[in-house]
N, C-alpha and C positions, 0 to 999 in steps of 0.2 A: 251286217250291221256296221256302219261307219262311226267311229267315235272321235270326238274332238273336243279339245278344251277351248278351242277357238269358237267365236259366234257364226262363223260361217265355214264352208268347206269350198276351197277355191276350184273353180271349174265346175260346180255343181250348185247351180241356184236352188234354194229352198223353195220348193212349190207349194208346201202345206206345213203349218205348225200344228202339232197335235196336243201339245201341252207339256207341263213339267213333269218330268218322272224322277223316281228316287229309288235308292237302294239303301237298305240298313243291314248292318251285321254287328253282332256283339258277340265277342270271343274271349275266353278266358285262357289264361297261360297256367299251367299246373305247377306245383311245388317244385318238382325237379326242375323244370324250366327256370324258376326264380332262383335255385341254388346255383345252377350253372351260370345264369346272368350275373349272380352276385359275384362268382369268381372272376368273370370277365371285367366286371366293373372295378375290382381290387386290381388285377393284373393288366389290365387294359385289352383291348381287341374288341372285335365285333362278336355279337351274340347271335349265332346262327339260328338257335332255337326262337328267339323272339322274333328274328327277321322272318323265319318261315310262318309263325303265326300272323304276322302283320300282312304279308303277302297273301295268305290264304284269305284273311278278313277282307281285304282290298278286291280281290278276285271275285269273292262271294257276292259282294255289295254291288260291284260292276255287272255281274251276271244277272242279279236280280233287277237291276234298273233296266238293263237290255230286254229282259222277259217282259216287263211292264210297258217298255217303248214298242215292243213287237204286238203286244196285245191291242195297242192303240192303232196298229197299222203303220207305224213309222219304219224307216230303213235306215235312219241315222240318228245321232244323239249329238247336239252341239252344246257349247258352254258349259261342258263338264266341269264340276267341282268336287273334290276328294276332301273330306275332313276326317282328322283322327282325334279321338278324345279318349282319356282313361276314365273310367267310371268305377263305381263300387266302393265299399267301405274302405278298402284298402287299395284302392286304385289298380286292383288285379284284373280288371277286364277291360278289353280294348273294344271301342266302337268306332266303327267306320261307316261314315254315311256318304253317299254319292248323290249328285242331282245334276240334272241337265235338261234341255229341251228336247223333246222327241219331234222330228220333222220327217217329211218325205222330200227326198231330193231328186 
């Protein structure tokens, strides 16, 4: 499966449009990660624990979108957009939504 944020893939004409596909993931960060991130916020530096959660959510959302595209018979997704949001009462949940157009090239 070829993935692209661009509307086309150079050298591969789009033969068929299958439709819009999406992937959604909502994932929570636990209290220990919040404490570690609090120290990073105070002292500076990157929060590896939050970065791992973010990467996991993004990869899961993309995988879900790819599975939906394959179910439609697509072999590529173009025009991919990835959106990140915090949700929940205390913004402790991370939502990653991906969308794109499933195509046959």
